[in-house]
C-alpha positions as CSV (number, residue, x, y, z in Angstrom):
1,M,126.4,99.9,133.3
2,S,127.4,101.2,129.9
3,E,130.1,99.2,128.0
4,D,131.2,102.4,126.3
5,R,134.6,103.8,127.5
6,P,137.0,106.6,126.7
7,R,139.1,106.0,123.6
8,T,142.9,105.9,124.0
9,N,144.8,108.6,122.2
10,T,147.0,106.2,120.3
11,P,145.4,104.8,117.2
12,M,145.3,101.0,117.0
13,T,147.4,99.1,114.5
14,V,145.4,96.4,112.8
15,P,146.5,94.2,109.9
16,P,144.9,95.3,106.6
17,G,141.7,93.6,105.6
18,R,141.2,92.2,109.1
19,V,139.5,95.1,110.9
20,S,136.5,93.9,112.9
21,Q,133.7,95.6,114.7
22,K,135.5,94.9,117.9
23,D,138.5,96.8,116.6
24,V,136.3,99.8,115.7
25,A,134.7,99.6,119.2
26,R,138.0,99.8,121.0
27,E,139.3,102.6,118.7
28,A,136.1,104.6,119.2
29,G,135.8,103.9,122.9
30,V,132.3,102.4,122.6
31,S,130.8,98.9,122.8
32,Q,130.6,96.5,119.9
33,A,126.8,96.7,120.2
34,T,127.0,100.5,119.6
35,V,129.1,99.9,116.4
36,S,126.6,97.4,115.2
37,R,123.7,99.8,115.8
38,V,125.6,102.6,113.9
39,F,126.1,100.4,110.8
40,N,122.6,99.1,110.9
41,H,121.4,102.7,110.8
42,E,119.5,102.5,114.1
43,E,118.3,105.8,115.5
44,S,119.0,104.9,119.2
45,V,122.7,106.0,118.9
46,S,123.6,109.6,119.9
47,D,125.1,111.8,117.3
48,D,128.4,112.0,119.3
49,K,128.8,108.3,119.4
50,R,127.8,107.9,115.8
51,E,130.5,110.4,114.7
52,A,133.1,108.7,116.9
53,V,132.3,105.3,115.4
54,M,132.4,106.5,111.8
55,A,135.7,108.4,112.5
56,A,137.2,105.3,114.0
57,A,136.0,103.1,111.1
58,D,137.5,105.6,108.7
59,R,140.9,105.6,110.5
60,L,141.1,101.8,110.5
61,G,139.6,101.3,107.0
62,Y,136.7,99.2,108.3
63,R,134.0,98.1,106.0
64,P,130.9,96.1,107.1
65,D,130.8,92.5,106.1
66,A,127.6,92.3,104.0
67,I,127.7,88.5,103.8
68,A,128.0,88.1,107.6
69,R,125.3,90.7,108.2
70,S,122.9,88.9,105.8
71,L,123.4,85.6,107.7
72,V,122.5,87.4,111.0
73,Q,119.5,89.3,109.5
74,D,118.3,86.4,107.3
75,A,118.3,88.9,104.4
76,T,120.8,89.5,101.6
77,R,119.5,93.0,100.6
78,M,119.8,91.6,97.0
79,V,117.2,91.4,94.3
80,G,117.5,89.2,91.2
81,L,116.9,90.7,87.8
82,A,116.4,88.3,84.9
83,I,116.7,89.8,81.4
84,M,116.1,87.8,78.3
85,R,116.6,90.5,75.6
86,F,119.7,92.1,76.9
87,T,120.6,93.8,73.6
88,N,117.1,95.4,73.1
89,P,117.5,99.1,74.0
90,F,114.2,99.0,75.9
91,Y,115.6,96.4,78.3
92,A,119.0,98.1,78.4
93,R,117.3,101.1,79.9
94,I,115.3,98.9,82.3
95,I,118.5,97.5,83.7
96,R,119.8,101.0,84.4
97,D,116.5,102.2,86.0
98,F,116.0,99.0,88.1
99,T,119.6,98.9,89.4
100,R,119.5,102.6,90.3
101,A,116.1,102.5,92.0
102,L,117.0,99.4,94.0
103,Q,120.3,100.9,95.1
104,E,118.4,104.0,96.3
105,R,116.4,101.6,98.5
106,G,119.5,99.9,99.9
107,Y,119.4,96.8,97.6
108,W,121.9,95.4,95.2
109,T,121.1,93.7,91.9
110,L,122.0,90.1,90.9
111,L,121.7,90.4,87.1
112,L,120.9,87.2,85.2
113,N,121.4,87.5,81.4
114,V,119.6,84.7,79.5
115,A,119.2,83.9,75.8
116,N,115.8,82.2,75.7
117,T,112.9,80.8,77.7
118,E,114.6,77.4,78.1
119,E,117.8,79.0,79.4
120,M,115.7,81.2,81.8
121,E,114.3,78.0,83.4
122,R,117.8,76.7,83.9
123,T,119.3,80.0,85.1
124,L,116.6,81.2,87.6
125,P,117.5,78.6,90.3
126,T,120.9,80.4,90.5
127,A,119.1,83.3,92.2
128,L,117.8,81.0,94.9
129,Q,121.3,79.8,95.5
130,Y,122.3,83.4,96.3
131,Q,119.3,83.7,98.6
132,V,118.0,86.9,96.9
133,D,115.2,88.7,98.9
134,G,113.1,88.9,95.8
135,M,113.1,88.3,92.0
136,I,112.1,90.4,89.0
137,V,111.7,88.6,85.7
138,T,111.5,90.7,82.5
139,S,110.7,89.7,78.9
140,A,109.5,86.2,80.0
141,T,106.9,84.5,82.0
142,L,107.5,82.1,84.9
143,S,106.6,78.4,84.5
144,S,104.3,76.9,87.1
145,R,107.3,74.7,88.2
146,M,109.6,77.7,88.8
147,A,106.8,79.6,90.5
148,K,106.4,76.7,92.9
149,E,110.2,76.7,93.5
150,F,110.3,80.3,94.4
151,A,107.2,80.0,96.6
152,R,108.8,77.0,98.4
153,A,111.9,79.2,99.1
154,G,109.7,82.0,100.3
155,T,111.2,84.3,97.6
156,P,108.6,86.7,96.0
157,V,108.6,87.2,92.3
158,V,107.3,90.0,90.1
159,L,106.9,89.7,86.4
160,F,107.8,93.0,84.5
161,N,105.8,93.7,81.4
162,R,104.5,90.2,81.4
163,Y,101.6,88.5,83.3
164,V,99.9,85.2,83.6
165,H,96.1,85.0,84.2
166,K,95.0,83.1,87.2
167,S,98.6,82.8,88.5
168,S,100.1,83.2,91.9
169,T,102.8,85.5,90.5
170,N,102.7,89.3,90.9
171,A,103.1,91.4,87.7
172,V,103.4,95.0,86.5
173,C,102.5,95.8,82.9
174,C,101.9,98.6,80.5
175,D,98.3,98.5,79.3
176,N,99.2,97.0,76.0
177,V,95.6,96.6,74.9
178,E,94.9,100.3,75.3
179,G,98.1,101.3,73.6
180,A,97.2,99.2,70.6
181,R,93.7,100.6,70.5
182,M,95.2,104.1,70.3
183,V,97.2,103.0,67.2
184,A,94.1,101.6,65.6
185,D,92.2,104.9,66.1
186,A,95.1,107.0,64.9
187,L,95.6,105.0,61.7
188,L,91.9,104.8,60.8
189,D,91.4,108.5,61.6
190,G,94.4,109.1,59.3
191,G,92.5,107.6,56.4
192,H,94.4,104.4,55.9
193,Q,92.7,101.6,53.9
194,R,95.2,98.7,53.9
195,I,96.5,98.1,57.4
196,A,99.0,95.4,58.4
197,Y,100.2,94.1,61.8
198,V,103.6,92.6,62.4
199,T,103.5,90.4,65.5
200,G,106.0,90.1,68.3
201,E,107.0,86.8,69.9
202,I,104.1,84.5,69.5
203,G,102.8,83.4,72.9
204,S,104.1,86.4,74.8
205,S,101.4,88.3,76.8
206,T,102.7,91.6,75.3
207,N,102.2,90.5,71.7
208,R,98.9,88.8,72.6
209,D,97.5,92.0,74.2
210,R,98.8,94.3,71.5
211,E,97.3,92.2,68.7
212,R,94.1,91.7,70.5
213,G,93.7,95.4,71.3
214,F,94.5,96.4,67.8
215,T,92.3,94.0,65.9
216,K,89.3,94.4,68.3
217,R,89.4,98.2,68.0
218,L,89.6,97.9,64.2
219,E,86.6,95.6,64.2
220,E,84.7,97.9,66.4
221,R,85.1,100.6,63.8
222,G,84.2,98.2,60.9
223,Y,87.6,97.2,59.7
224,I,88.8,93.6,59.5
225,L,92.5,93.0,59.7
226,D,93.7,90.5,57.1
227,L,97.3,91.4,56.7
228,R,99.6,89.9,59.3
229,E,103.2,88.9,59.3
230,T,105.2,87.2,62.1
231,G,108.1,88.8,63.8
232,D,110.1,88.2,67.0
233,Y,110.8,91.7,68.3
234,S,114.1,92.0,66.4
235,H,115.1,94.6,63.8
236,E,115.8,91.7,61.3
237,S,112.3,90.2,61.7
238,G,110.7,93.6,61.2
239,A,112.7,94.2,58.0
240,A,111.8,90.7,56.7
241,A,108.1,91.2,57.4
242,A,108.1,94.5,55.6
243,R,109.7,93.0,52.6
244,R,107.0,90.3,52.4
245,L,104.3,92.9,52.8
246,L,105.6,95.5,50.4
247,Q,106.4,92.9,47.7
248,G,102.9,91.6,47.7
249,D,100.3,92.2,45.0
250,D,98.3,94.7,47.2
251,P,100.8,96.2,49.7
252,P,99.6,98.0,52.8
253,D,99.5,101.7,53.3
254,A,100.1,101.4,57.1
255,I,102.1,98.9,59.2
256,F,101.8,98.6,63.0
257,C,104.7,96.7,64.5
258,A,104.6,95.1,67.9
259,N,107.7,97.0,69.0
260,D,110.0,99.8,67.9
261,L,112.9,97.6,66.7
262,M,110.7,95.9,64.2
263,A,109.2,99.2,63.1
264,M,112.7,100.5,62.5
265,G,113.5,97.5,60.4
266,A,110.4,98.1,58.4
267,L,111.3,101.8,58.0
268,D,114.8,100.9,56.8
269,V,113.4,98.5,54.2
270,A,110.7,100.9,53.0
271,R,113.0,103.8,52.5
272,C,116.3,102.2,51.6
273,E,115.3,99.1,49.6
274,M,111.8,99.7,48.2
275,D,112.0,103.5,47.7
276,V,108.7,103.9,49.4
277,Q,107.9,107.4,50.7
278,V,107.2,107.5,54.4
279,P,104.7,108.7,55.5
280,E,103.2,109.9,52.1
281,E,102.8,106.3,50.8
282,L,103.3,104.2,53.9
283,S,102.8,104.9,57.6
284,I,104.8,102.9,60.1
285,V,104.0,102.8,63.9
286,G,105.9,101.0,66.7
287,F,105.5,100.3,70.4
288,D,107.8,101.1,73.3
289,D,109.4,104.5,72.5
290,I,113.0,103.4,72.9
291,P,115.5,106.3,72.6
292,M,116.3,105.6,68.9
293,A,112.6,106.1,68.1
294,G,113.2,109.8,68.5
295,W,116.3,110.0,66.3
296,A,115.8,112.3,63.3
297,N,116.4,109.5,60.7
298,Y,113.6,107.4,62.3
299,S,111.2,110.0,63.9
300,L,109.0,107.0,64.8
301,T,105.4,107.4,65.8
302,T,104.9,105.0,68.6
303,I,103.4,104.1,72.0
304,R,105.5,105.0,75.0
305,Q,105.8,102.5,77.8
306,P,106.4,104.8,80.8
307,I,109.4,103.0,82.2
308,E,110.0,104.9,85.3
309,P,106.5,104.5,86.7
310,M,106.6,100.8,85.7
311,V,109.9,100.3,87.5
312,D,108.7,102.1,90.6
313,A,105.5,100.1,90.6
314,T,107.4,96.8,90.2
315,I,109.6,97.6,93.2
316,D,106.7,98.7,95.3
317,V,104.9,95.4,94.5
318,L,108.0,93.4,95.3
319,M,108.7,95.2,98.6
320,G,105.1,94.7,99.6
321,A,105.4,90.9,98.9
322,V,108.7,90.8,100.9
323,E,107.0,92.5,103.9
324,T,103.7,90.5,103.6
325,P,104.5,87.1,102.0
326,S,100.9,85.9,102.6
327,A,99.3,88.8,100.6
328,D,97.3,87.9,97.5
329,P,99.2,88.3,94.1
330,V,98.5,91.5,92.2
331,I,98.7,92.7,88.6
332,R,99.2,96.4,88.3
333,W,98.6,98.3,85.1
334,V,100.4,101.4,83.9
335,P,98.7,103.5,81.2
336,P,100.6,104.1,77.9
337,V,101.2,107.4,76.0
338,F,100.7,108.0,72.3
339,I,103.8,109.7,70.8
340,E,103.2,111.2,67.4
341,R,106.2,111.9,65.2
342,T,106.6,111.9,61.4
343,S,106.7,108.2,60.4
344,A,102.9,108.0,60.1
345,R,99.9,109.9,58.8
346,T,97.8,109.7,61.9
347,A,95.3,111.6,64.0
348,G,96.9,111.9,67.5
349,V,94.6,110.5,70.1
350,E,94.2,110.9,73.9
351,R,92.2,108.2,75.5
352,V,91.1,107.3,79.0
353,P,92.3,103.8,79.7
354,T,89.6,101.2,79.2
355,E,88.6,98.8,81.9
356,Q,91.6,96.7,82.8
357,I,91.8,93.1,81.7
């Protein structure tokens, strides 16, 4: 026999903040099980009863208890997002896109802002304390120790724009090798004779792949790269590297920086401190295509990392790992796009992505 019953005409009086599903059930004239099915978005509830429950909940000011529901369902509907370069515009946009995309899928984001790799190792266990359903780690790799900790907890992890060969960790990356090869072709086809590379953070997979793709493509075309300066993905490091290069005895006529912030630092030094004409005397190319790259005072030629496809792919990989924990780890690659503006004398290139790493 159904537990649902007619609702009384007199609305209930319930103390504020103490409304329960039982109260809603009595107000709507239905069973508590029906209320639970409505708020769990189950399709077995008729439209009339669903409307009655929602109207009763609105009258009483009822809101589902997400914490209690997570205990019952053994799922928090929360995904951890660890960001190491919080002030970098590239990662600022990533935060926006991830939080929005996850929210559209019914998940909330636990944002972990960390300063460096060591702090990342100390902070990541916090996500496990909150029992997140999955973890996305950006701008850093995951140590084998932390990978084991997440595996032991049954919490899948996806690295965003980082990867580790022969690892049990999922990853989604832009094809950095191919993007750097595009830059090499564009600069050589633009007639440059003295080409320099400014590295990103040494040891990161993004810098490793960009440098490898760039130098290998130059070598394939008969050019040996002998001008390198070290950076760390910051505007300041790009500016410092450009000063060293341009104050040398034989300065370059082209600089490829491992990201846009460093390229902007190099542009500022070339134009404002060294009075070098860009692109007539010096071409500068970046990587990422952050919003500022398109500003008129920079107009930076760069490689675009397609953020939306990368974010979507990351969430797809994470949800697949949540649903099938025993599945083999995957590394998914997203092709880059060459963006030609006015900071470099180049020949724009369109390339079919090479065989993936």
